[in-house]
C-alpha positions in Angstrom: 10.1 -13.4 42.2 13.7 -14.3 42.7 14.1 -17.6 41.0 13.4 -18.0 37.4 9.8 -19.5 38.3 8.9 -16.7 40.3 7.4 -19.0 42.6 8.9 -18.0 45.9 9.2 -14.9 48.0 12.5 -14.1 49.6 13.2 -11.7 52.5 17.0 -11.3 52.3 17.2 -14.7 53.5 17.2 -18.5 52.5 14.1 -20.2 51.9 13.6 -23.6 53.3 12.4 -24.8 50.1 9.0 -25.5 48.7 6.2 -27.2 50.5 6.2 -31.0 50.9 2.8 -32.5 50.2 3.2 -35.1 53.0 1.6 -33.8 56.5 4.3 -35.9 58.1 7.0 -33.8 56.2 5.3 -30.6 57.3 5.1 -31.8 60.9 8.9 -32.5 60.7 9.5 -29.1 59.2 7.4 -27.3 61.7 9.4 -29.2 64.5 12.8 -28.0 62.8 11.5 -24.3 62.6 10.3 -24.2 66.2 13.6 -25.6 67.1 15.2 -22.5 65.3 12.9 -20.1 67.0 13.9 -21.4 70.4 17.5 -21.2 69.5 17.1 -17.6 68.2 15.1 -16.7 71.3 18.0 -17.9 73.6 20.6 -15.9 71.4 18.5 -12.7 71.4 18.3 -13.0 75.2 22.0 -13.7 75.6 23.0 -10.8 73.2 20.6 -8.3 74.7 22.2 -9.1 78.2 25.5 -8.5 76.8 24.4 -5.3 75.2 23.0 -4.0 78.2 25.9 -4.8 80.3 28.4 -3.1 77.8 26.1 0.0 77.6 26.2 0.4 81.2 29.8 -0.1 81.6 31.3 1.7 78.7 31.2 5.1 77.2 31.3 6.2 73.5 34.5 4.6 72.7 32.7 1.3 72.7 30.2 2.6 70.1 31.5 0.2 67.5 31.0 -2.9 69.6 27.7 -1.8 70.9 26.7 -1.2 67.2 27.6 -4.6 66.2 25.7 -6.2 69.0 22.7 -4.1 68.2 22.7 -5.2 64.6 23.0 -8.9 65.7 19.9 -8.5 68.0 17.9 -7.0 65.2 19.1 -9.5 62.7 18.0 -12.5 65.3 14.8 -10.9 65.7 13.9 -10.6 62.0 15.2 -14.2 61.7 12.8 -15.3 64.5 9.9 -13.6 62.8 10.6 -15.2 59.6 10.8 -18.6 61.1 7.5 -18.2 62.9 6.0 -17.0 59.7 7.1 -20.1 58.0 5.5 -22.1 60.9 2.3 -20.4 60.4 2.4 -20.8 56.6 3.2 -24.7 57.0 0.2 -24.9 59.3 -2.0 -23.2 57.0 -0.7 -25.4 54.1 -2.3 -28.5 55.8 -5.3 -27.6 54.0 -3.7 -25.8 50.9 -2.0 -27.2 47.8 0.8 -24.5 47.8 2.6 -22.2 50.0 5.5 -19.6 49.8 7.8 -19.8 53.0 9.6 -16.9 54.4 12.7 -16.3 56.4 15.0 -13.3 57.0 18.4 -11.6 58.0 20.6 -8.8 57.0 24.5 -7.4 55.7 29.4 -4.3 55.5 32.0 -4.9 52.6 30.4 -3.6 49.5 31.3 -4.9 46.1 31.1 -2.4 43.3 29.3 -3.7 40.3 30.1 -2.4 36.6 29.6 -4.2 33.2 33.5 -4.5 32.5 35.3 -4.1 36.0 34.9 -5.1 39.5 36.3 -2.9 42.5 35.7 -3.3 46.1 34.9 -0.7 48.6 33.9 -0.9 52.4 32.3 0.7 55.1 32.0 0.5 58.9 29.0 2.6 60.0 31.4 5.4 61.0 32.9 8.6 59.4 36.7 7.1 59.5 38.4 3.8 59.5 39.4 1.9 62.5 42.9 1.2 62.0 43.6 -0.5 65.4 43.1 -3.8 63.8 44.9 -3.2 60.5 44.5 -1.3 57.2 42.6 -1.8 54.2 44.1 -3.6 51.1 45.5 -1.3 48.7 42.8 -0.5 46.0 39.9 -1.0 48.5 37.8 2.5 49.0 36.6 3.2 52.4 33.2 5.1 52.4 32.6 7.4 55.3 29.0 7.3 56.9 27.2 10.3 58.4 25.6 7.6 60.7 22.9 9.5 62.6 21.9 13.2 64.0 25.2 13.8 65.8 27.8 14.7 63.2 30.8 15.3 65.4 34.0 15.3 63.3 32.2 14.5 60.2 33.2 17.5 58.1 37.0 16.8 58.8 36.7 13.1 58.6 34.9 13.0 55.2 37.2 15.4 53.8 40.4 13.4 55.0 38.7 10.2 53.5 38.3 12.1 50.1 41.8 13.3 50.2 42.9 9.7 50.6 40.9 8.6 47.6 37.4 8.0 48.7 34.9 8.8 46.1 31.6 8.4 47.9 29.9 9.3 51.2 27.0 7.4 52.6 24.1 9.1 54.5 22.4 8.2 57.8 22.0 4.3 58.7 18.3 3.2 58.9 17.0 6.5 59.8 13.4 5.0 59.8 14.1 2.3 62.5 13.7 3.6 66.1 16.8 1.4 67.2 19.1 2.9 64.6 19.8 6.5 63.6 15.9 7.2 64.1 15.4 10.5 62.1 12.4 12.1 60.7 12.5 12.7 56.8 12.5 16.4 57.4 15.3 16.3 60.0 17.4 14.1 57.9 16.9 16.6 54.8 18.0 19.5 57.0 21.1 17.5 58.1 21.8 16.4 54.5 22.0 19.9 53.4 24.3 21.0 56.2 26.7 18.1 56.3 26.5 16.2 52.9 25.7 19.1 50.4 29.0 20.6 50.9 30.6 17.7 49.5 28.6 17.8 46.3 31.3 17.7 43.4 34.0 16.3 45.6 32.5 12.8 46.1 29.2 11.0 45.0 26.7 11.2 47.7 24.6 8.1 48.7 21.2 8.6 50.1 20.3 7.5 53.8 20.2 3.7 54.0 16.4 2.7 54.6 15.0 -0.6 55.9 12.4 -2.6 54.1 9.7 -1.8 56.7 6.2 -0.8 55.6 4.9 2.8 55.8 5.9 5.1 57.3 9.3 3.3 57.0 11.1 2.1 54.0 10.2 3.5 50.5 7.7 5.8 52.3 10.3 7.2 54.4 12.5 7.8 51.4 10.0 9.3 49.5 9.1 12.1 52.2 13.0 12.7 52.6 13.4 13.3 49.0 10.4 15.6 48.9 12.1 17.6 51.8 15.4 17.6 50.1 14.2 18.3 46.4 17.2 20.7 45.8 19.8 18.2 47.3 22.2 16.3 45.2 21.9 12.4 45.7 23.6 10.4 43.3 22.4 6.9 44.5 19.7 5.4 46.8 20.8 3.1 49.7 18.6 0.4 51.1 18.8 -2.8 53.2 17.2 -6.2 52.2 13.7 -6.5 50.9 11.6 -8.8 48.7 14.7 -9.0 46.8 14.4 -8.8 42.9 11.0 -7.0 42.9 11.5 -4.7 45.8 14.7 -3.4 44.3 13.5 -3.2 40.8 10.3 -1.2 41.9 12.6 1.1 44.0 14.7 1.9 41.0 11.7 2.6 38.9 10.2 4.9 41.7 13.4 6.9 42.4 15.2 6.6 38.9 18.5 6.4 40.8 21.2 3.5 41.0 20.7 1.4 44.1 23.1 0.5 46.8 22.1 -2.5 48.7 24.2 -1.8 51.8 23.0 -4.7 53.9 21.9 -8.1 53.0 22.6 -11.9 54.1 21.2 -15.4 54.1 19.7 -17.1 56.9 19.8 -20.7 58.4 22.5 -23.3 57.7 25.8 -22.6 56.0 24.6 -24.6 53.1 21.2 -22.3 53.0 23.2 -19.2 53.1 25.4 -20.3 50.4 22.6 -21.3 48.3 21.1 -17.8 48.9 24.4 -16.1 47.7 24.6 -18.3 44.6 21.2 -17.3 43.5 21.0 -13.5 44.5 24.5 -12.4 43.7 24.3 -13.4 40.0 20.9 -11.4 39.9 22.7 -8.4 41.1 25.7 -8.8 38.8 23.3 -9.2 35.9 21.5 -5.9 36.8 24.3 -3.7 36.7 22.2 -1.0 35.1 20.7 -0.2 38.6 22.3 -2.4 41.2 25.5 -0.1 41.4 27.0 -1.6 44.8 26.1 -4.4 47.2 27.3 -5.3 50.6 27.1 -8.6 52.3 26.5 -7.9 56.1 29.0 -9.0 58.7 32.5 -8.8 57.5 34.0 -9.9 60.9 35.4 -12.9 62.4 32.9 -16.0 62.3 30.9 -14.7 59.4 33.1 -14.5 56.2 36.6 -14.9 57.9 37.9 -16.7 60.7 39.9 -15.1 63.6 43.1 -15.9 61.7 41.8 -14.1 58.5 41.3 -17.0 56.5 38.0 -17.4 54.8 35.0 -19.3 56.2 33.0 -21.8 53.9 30.5 -19.0 53.4 33.2 -16.3 52.6 34.6 -18.7 50.1 31.3 -19.1 48.4 30.9 -15.4 48.4 34.4 -14.8 47.0 33.7 -17.5 44.3 30.2 -16.2 43.3 31.2 -12.6 43.1 
């Protein structure tokens, strides 16, 4: 599906390669994957404990930090499920001649893709920039997000961003997921009409960003949202990782609107994540007719940049491939 041979499924992540025929090799792979599961389990527990402590001790001012922790926990859970799926597949492959392995993860700096020019935009799951740690490089567009069902300060913040040069506004973040903005399609449509529609003509309006979950999540949620918002002005569809190439191609064919992939990432070792970027990003660049923008998740210290602002090995790969 993703590779030219269409032999393997990818779920926003790095495949641990094709099946090895030797049972010994399979056993070694299973042992390695189980070690990854154990590692993810420990990390999930640590992050969840940190999240619970911060939530109990802090107020709304700590929302951004809590949000990042919550995202990290979700990513770890998805990755863990991916490794467990691979283990099950490898075990089944003991009596099978072929196998598709799966793994997973997710992605906040958005790169605009156009046939003749490349520009950069960014978002931070909030309606305004956090300038406490610095300002954006000249020429980088900030895109405000109407994160969820509370819209305090949204109108003023969105207008201020437009006045400062923003040309797009983003809808709710993962409204189909109970640990994120968690809004029904009907409620999201009502909120869109109240808070997003007034900006039609002032900025391009990008839909709520759905997950790749099965019904009633994902594409099903989006279809119901659009049904409840038939008179709304929506310029692009935002979505997070999925069965990459076919998933987003089918989504475009379904909704007939440009796609923003606002979260995606690789999983596994740095080398595996680099390989993922080297495969996925050229595909997105090639399909500029419908992949309008894409965002590698986690533009914070330790992922693409070091604490001193220099690029990590993964960040350098992302920069080079883009």
